[in-house]
C-alpha positions as CSV (number, residue, x, y, z in Angstrom):
1,X,-40.5,-24.4,112.7
2,X,-39.1,-21.5,111.9
3,X,-36.9,-22.7,109.2
4,X,-40.5,-24.2,107.4
5,X,-41.8,-20.5,108.3
6,X,-38.9,-18.8,106.1
7,X,-38.9,-21.3,103.6
8,X,-42.8,-21.2,103.0
9,X,-42.5,-17.3,103.0
10,X,-39.5,-17.3,100.9
11,X,-41.6,-19.2,98.4
12,X,-44.4,-17.0,98.3
13,X,-42.1,-13.7,97.6
14,X,-41.0,-15.6,94.8
15,X,-44.0,-16.8,93.0
16,X,-45.0,-13.1,93.9
17,X,-42.7,-11.3,92.5
18,X,-42.3,-13.9,89.1
19,X,-43.3,-12.3,85.8
20,X,-46.7,-13.4,84.4
21,X,-46.3,-16.3,81.4
22,X,-47.3,-14.8,78.5
23,X,-50.9,-15.8,77.2
24,X,-51.2,-18.8,74.4
25,X,-51.5,-18.1,71.0
26,X,-55.1,-17.4,70.1
27,X,-55.9,-20.2,68.0
28,X,-57.5,-19.4,64.5
29,X,-59.7,-22.6,63.2
30,X,-60.4,-20.8,60.3
31,X,-56.5,-20.2,59.5
32,X,-56.1,-23.9,60.2
33,X,-58.8,-24.8,57.5
34,X,-56.5,-22.3,55.1
35,X,-53.7,-24.4,55.8
36,X,-55.4,-27.7,55.4
37,X,-56.2,-26.3,52.1
38,X,-53.3,-25.6,50.8
39,X,-52.1,-28.8,51.8
40,X,-55.1,-30.4,49.8
41,X,-54.0,-28.1,46.7
42,X,-50.2,-28.7,46.4
43,X,-50.8,-33.2,47.0
44,X,-53.4,-32.6,43.8
45,X,-50.8,-29.7,42.1
46,X,-53.6,-27.5,41.8
47,X,-52.1,-24.1,40.4
48,X,-55.4,-22.3,40.1
49,X,-55.4,-22.4,44.2
50,X,-52.4,-20.7,44.6
51,X,-52.9,-18.5,42.1
52,X,-56.0,-17.5,43.5
53,X,-54.7,-17.6,47.4
54,X,-51.3,-16.1,47.3
55,X,-51.1,-12.0,47.7
56,X,-49.6,-9.9,44.6
57,X,-46.4,-9.3,46.6
58,X,-46.3,-12.6,48.3
59,X,-42.6,-14.6,49.1
60,X,-41.7,-17.5,49.6
61,X,-38.5,-18.9,51.4
62,X,-37.6,-22.6,50.7
63,X,-36.1,-25.0,52.9
64,X,-32.3,-24.4,51.0
65,X,-32.8,-20.6,51.5
66,X,-34.1,-19.7,48.3
67,X,-36.3,-16.5,48.1
68,X,-39.3,-16.2,45.7
69,X,-40.6,-12.7,45.9
70,X,-43.9,-12.1,43.7
71,X,-47.1,-14.4,43.0
72,X,-45.6,-14.9,39.3
73,X,-42.3,-16.2,40.9
74,X,-43.7,-18.6,43.3
75,X,-46.9,-20.2,41.1
76,X,-43.3,-20.5,38.6
77,X,-41.9,-22.5,41.8
78,X,-44.9,-24.5,41.8
79,X,-45.5,-25.0,37.8
80,X,-41.8,-26.4,38.0
81,X,-42.0,-28.8,40.8
82,X,-45.6,-30.2,39.7
83,X,-44.3,-30.7,36.5
84,X,-41.3,-33.0,37.3
85,X,-41.7,-36.5,36.8
86,X,-41.8,-38.0,40.5
87,X,-44.6,-36.1,42.3
88,X,-44.2,-34.5,45.8
89,X,-46.5,-35.2,48.8
90,X,-46.9,-33.1,51.8
91,X,-48.0,-34.0,55.4
92,X,-48.6,-31.7,57.5
93,X,-49.0,-31.8,61.4
94,X,-48.8,-29.9,64.6
95,X,-50.1,-27.2,63.5
96,X,-50.5,-23.6,66.0
97,X,-52.6,-20.6,64.6
98,X,-52.4,-17.2,66.3
99,X,-52.8,-13.4,64.6
100,X,-55.3,-10.6,65.6
101,X,-57.7,-9.2,63.2
102,X,-57.3,-9.0,59.4
103,X,-53.5,-10.6,60.1
104,X,-53.2,-14.5,61.3
105,X,-50.1,-17.0,61.2
106,X,-49.7,-20.4,60.9
107,X,-47.1,-22.6,62.5
108,X,-46.3,-26.3,61.7
109,X,-44.2,-29.6,61.3
110,X,-44.3,-30.8,57.6
111,X,-42.8,-33.8,55.6
112,X,-42.4,-33.8,51.8
113,X,-42.5,-37.6,50.3
114,X,-42.1,-39.2,46.8
115,X,-39.3,-37.2,45.5
116,X,-35.9,-38.1,45.2
117,X,-34.9,-35.7,48.4
118,X,-37.7,-36.4,50.7
119,X,-36.8,-34.0,53.9
120,X,-39.4,-32.5,57.1
121,X,-39.1,-29.1,57.9
122,X,-41.3,-26.8,59.8
123,X,-43.2,-23.5,58.1
124,X,-44.4,-20.2,59.1
125,X,-47.1,-18.9,56.9
126,X,-48.5,-15.0,57.4
127,X,-52.2,-14.3,56.0
128,X,-53.8,-11.4,55.6
129,X,-57.9,-10.8,54.8
130,X,-59.2,-9.5,51.7
131,X,-62.4,-8.6,50.4
132,X,-62.0,-11.9,48.5
133,X,-60.9,-14.1,51.7
134,X,-57.9,-14.7,53.3
135,X,-54.5,-14.5,51.2
136,X,-51.0,-15.7,51.9
137,X,-48.1,-13.1,52.5
138,X,-45.5,-15.0,53.0
139,X,-44.2,-18.8,53.6
140,X,-41.0,-19.4,55.4
141,X,-39.6,-23.2,55.5
142,X,-36.9,-24.1,57.5
143,X,-35.5,-27.8,57.2
144,X,-35.1,-29.7,60.1
145,X,-32.0,-31.5,61.2
146,X,-30.0,-29.6,59.1
147,X,-26.1,-29.6,60.5
148,X,-24.4,-26.7,61.4
149,X,-20.7,-26.6,60.0
150,X,-17.9,-26.2,63.3
151,X,-17.0,-22.9,63.5
152,X,-12.8,-22.3,62.1
153,X,-10.9,-20.8,65.6
154,X,-10.4,-17.5,65.2
155,X,-6.7,-16.6,65.5
156,X,-4.9,-16.8,68.8
157,X,-8.0,-18.7,69.8
158,X,-7.2,-21.8,72.4
159,X,-7.8,-25.2,71.1
160,X,-10.8,-26.8,72.8
161,X,-9.9,-29.6,74.8
162,X,-10.6,-32.3,72.4
163,X,-8.6,-31.2,69.8
164,X,-5.3,-32.3,70.3
165,X,-2.3,-31.4,68.1
């Protein structure tokens, strides 16, 4: 019985000293709706939507790392993408939103198909509310499943156990 009481006391002490978990991000249904509108505009190749919703200093980071700074450059990119003979199709899932006041964000998985190099990825979009509604300040895409190159060993480093001479 003393062992059980000791274990119970240690468990209670550990629970009391554990940090409180961070609260879940605040859901922003209006931002999820903006993501849905953006996805529909992409699939219907609606450049006017992007001209209206991108902030003047918007930044778009493509999944290959290319950076397009400024509304004109981002709209120019979409103009070139939409002019291609193969029409891209974007599907979005697992949308998570948050933010406070006039600043908000969305993170979601995406799949791009209908093109030669179909692929999945993850995006984060930052929004700011203006008098005219929500504007996109930043879009950052990251490809899923991209492979990392193996690092070269540092001079003087020992080979890994699997490495044979």
